[in-house]
C-alpha positions in Angstrom: 1.3 -3.8 -14.5 -2.1 -4.3 -15.2 -5.0 -3.2 -12.2 -7.7 -4.7 -12.0 -10.7 -3.3 -9.3 -14.2 -4.1 -8.8 -16.0 -1.2 -6.9 -19.6 0.1 -6.4 -18.0 3.4 -6.8 -15.8 3.2 -9.3 -15.0 6.9 -9.6 -13.4 7.0 -7.0 -10.8 4.8 -8.1 -10.6 6.7 -11.9 -9.4 9.3 -9.8 -6.1 8.0 -8.2 -4.5 7.8 -11.9 -4.8 11.3 -12.9 -2.5 12.5 -10.3 1.6 12.1 -8.9 3.5 9.1 -9.4 0.3 6.8 -10.6 -0.5 9.4 -13.1 2.7 9.8 -14.4 3.0 6.1 -14.5 -0.4 5.3 -16.1 0.7 8.9 -19.2 3.8 6.1 -19.2 2.3 3.3 -20.6 4.1 1.4 -17.2 0.7 0.9 -15.8 -3.0 0.4 -16.8 -6.0 0.3 -14.3 -9.6 -1.5 -15.6 -12.6 -0.5 -13.4 -16.1 -3.0 -13.4 -19.6 -1.9 -11.3 -21.2 -4.6 -9.8 -24.2 -3.0 -10.4 -24.1 -3.5 -13.9 -24.4 -7.1 -13.8 -27.7 -7.2 -11.9 -31.4 -7.8 -13.7 -33.4 -6.2 -11.3 -34.7 -2.4 -11.6 -32.8 -1.5 -8.9 -29.6 -3.3 -9.6 -29.6 -4.2 -6.6 -25.9 -5.8 -5.1 -26.9 -6.4 -1.7 -29.2 -8.0 1.1 -30.3 -9.0 4.4 -27.6 -11.5 6.5 -29.0 -14.6 7.2 -29.6 -15.6 10.9 -30.7 -11.5 11.6 -28.3 -8.9 12.6 -27.3 -5.0 11.5 -26.1 -4.1 8.2 -26.5 -5.2 4.2 -23.9 -8.7 3.1 -22.9 -8.0 -1.1 -24.6 -10.8 -3.0 -22.4 -13.5 -4.3 -23.7 -13.2 -8.3 -23.0 -9.6 -9.3 -19.5 -9.7 -7.4 -18.1 -12.7 -9.1 -19.3 -11.8 -12.4 -18.0 -8.2 -11.7 -14.2 -10.7 -11.4 -15.0 -13.1 -14.9 -15.7 -10.0 -16.6 -11.9 -8.4 -15.5 -10.8 -11.8 -16.0 -10.1 -11.5 -19.8 -8.8 -7.7 -19.4 -6.2 -8.3 -17.5 -3.4 -10.7 -17.4 -3.4 -14.7 -17.0 -2.8 -15.6 -13.7 -3.6 -12.4 -11.5 -4.7 -13.0 -8.0 -7.8 -11.4 -6.5 -7.3 -9.3 -3.7 -9.7 -8.6 -1.8 -10.0 -5.6 1.0 -11.1 -6.6 4.1 -10.2 -6.0 8.1 -10.2 -9.7 8.3 -6.9 -9.6 6.1 -3.4 -10.0 6.8 -1.4 -6.8 7.2 -0.8 -5.0 4.4 2.8 -3.5 4.4 6.0 -2.7 2.3 7.1 -6.9 1.8 3.3 -7.4 0.1 3.7 -4.8 -1.5 7.1 -6.0 -3.2 6.3 -9.2 -3.8 2.8 -8.1 -5.2 4.9 -5.6 -7.8 6.8 -8.6 -9.3 3.1 -10.4 -10.3 2.1 -9.2 -13.7 -1.4 -7.8 -12.5 -4.1 -7.9 -9.6 -7.9 -7.7 -9.0 -8.6 -6.2 -6.4 -12.3 -6.1 -4.3 -13.8 -3.0 -3.2 -16.2 -4.2 -0.1 -19.0 -2.2 1.2 -21.3 -2.5 3.7 -20.9 -5.5 5.6 -18.3 -7.4 3.1 -19.2 -10.0 1.1 -21.0 -13.6 1.1 -18.7 -15.6 2.4 -18.7 -17.9 -0.2 -17.7 -15.1 -2.9 -14.6 -15.5 -0.4 -14.5 -19.2 -0.5 -13.8 -19.7 -4.3 -13.4 -16.1 -5.8 -10.5 -14.5 -3.7 -6.8 -15.9 -3.4 -6.0 -14.1 -0.2 -7.6 -10.7 2.3 -5.8 -8.3 2.7 -6.2 -4.8 5.6 -4.1 -1.7 5.8 -4.6 -2.2 9.7 -6.1 -2.8 13.0 -9.4 0.1 11.6 -12.5 0.0 9.7 -13.6 2.1 6.9 -16.3 2.6 5.0 -15.7 0.7 1.9 -12.0 -0.4 0.4 -11.8 1.5 -2.3 -9.7 3.4 -0.2 -7.6 0.8 0.7 -7.3 -0.1 -3.2 -5.8 3.0 -3.9 -3.9 2.6 -1.3 -2.5 -0.4 -2.1 -2.0 0.7 -6.1 0.0 3.3 -4.8 2.3 1.4 -2.8 3.0 -1.3 -5.8 3.4 1.4 -8.6 6.0 3.5 -7.2 8.3 0.1 -6.6 8.2 -0.8 -10.5 11.6 0.3 -12.6 11.0 3.1 -14.6 8.0 4.8 -12.3 10.1 7.1 -9.8 12.2 9.4 -11.5 15.4 8.1 -9.3 15.3 3.9 -9.0 17.1 5.1 -5.4 13.8 6.8 -4.1 12.0 3.7 -3.5 15.0 1.8 -2.3 15.9 4.1 -0.2 11.6 4.2 1.5 10.7 3.7 4.8 10.3 0.0 5.8 12.3 -1.0 2.4 15.2 -1.8 5.0 13.5 -3.0 7.7 13.9 0.5 9.6 12.1 3.8 9.4 13.4 6.7 7.3 16.1 9.1 8.2 15.4 12.2 8.6 15.3 15.0 5.4 16.4 18.4 5.6 16.2 21.4 2.3 16.7 24.8 1.8 17.1 27.3 3.9 20.1 26.5 6.1 18.0 27.6 9.0 14.3 27.5 9.8 12.8 28.2 13.2 15.9 28.7 14.4 16.7 25.4 14.0 19.3 23.9 11.7 20.1 22.0 9.3 22.5 19.0 10.7 26.5 20.1 10.6 26.9 16.5 8.6 24.6 16.9 6.2 26.9 20.1 4.8 30.1 18.6 5.0 30.3 17.2 1.7 31.3 13.3 3.1 29.0 10.9 1.6 31.0 8.1 3.6 29.9 10.3 6.7 26.4 11.6 5.9 25.7 8.0 4.7 26.5 6.5 8.7 25.2 9.7 9.8 21.5 8.5 7.8 22.1 4.9 9.0 22.0 5.9 12.0 18.9 8.2 12.2 17.0 5.6 10.9 18.2 3.1 13.7 17.5 5.7 16.2 14.9 6.5 14.4 13.0 3.1 14.5 13.9 2.9 17.8 12.0 5.3 19.1 8.8 5.6 17.1 8.7 1.5 16.2 10.7 -0.7 18.3 8.8 -3.6 17.0 10.6 -3.3 13.5 14.3 -3.5 15.6 13.0 -7.0 17.3 12.7 -8.6 13.7 16.1 -7.6 12.5 19.2 -9.2 13.1 22.2 -6.0 13.1 25.3 -6.2 13.1 27.2 -5.0 15.1 27.8 -2.1 13.0 24.5 -0.9 13.6 25.2 -1.5 17.1 27.2 0.6 17.7 25.3 3.5 15.7 22.6 3.3 17.8 24.5 2.9 21.0 25.9 6.1 19.5 22.9 7.9 18.9 21.2 6.9 22.5 24.5 8.3 24.3 23.9 11.5 22.1 19.9 11.6 23.9 20.6 11.1 26.5 23.0 14.1 26.8 
């Protein structure tokens, strides 16, 4: 997988391939990261990339040409057909389904904006889609770009030590993940649930499914509304809720 990012602060993005899962993926040659700063595509002494908005109003707008030139500089360094994705609060919310879709691509170019955003004509002529982390505003798109890269990279084959880890992540089955425990067996007066110590793998799998259903019901009921639960899942959820009442 090859990533390209257009950013005024490429040093922020450079750090993502130094640590953790993404860092290991880069070290093993599973991903590459290309960075391009629009400032190097300006021709004035101040390397100006923004200007006042037509019609007045607060803030500045990123100019068309430096960003368009940065995109064009990245294209030959990425696989043909890599989409240009703008990180924007006006985009479709980035979720696990979007991460899975992007993980199937050979590459992508991410635009990390600043100020009041990009000249609308850039979005119309150069951008294939817009994505948002949610209904809030960041000072720039770099953090959003890093979130997209991290979420996509962990889905690539061979990146995680155990590919099953990604399969069991929250949202992969449309539900939140189940609770997890590790040693010691008792912490702060709370013991690990007995079922996890039983060695009965079928029983453990059933408990984990039930906990995922129950946790989703309590914390993200909207997720259950989008699922067509099986009869067994309904039984598990009913048992969970009865236990909660007790």
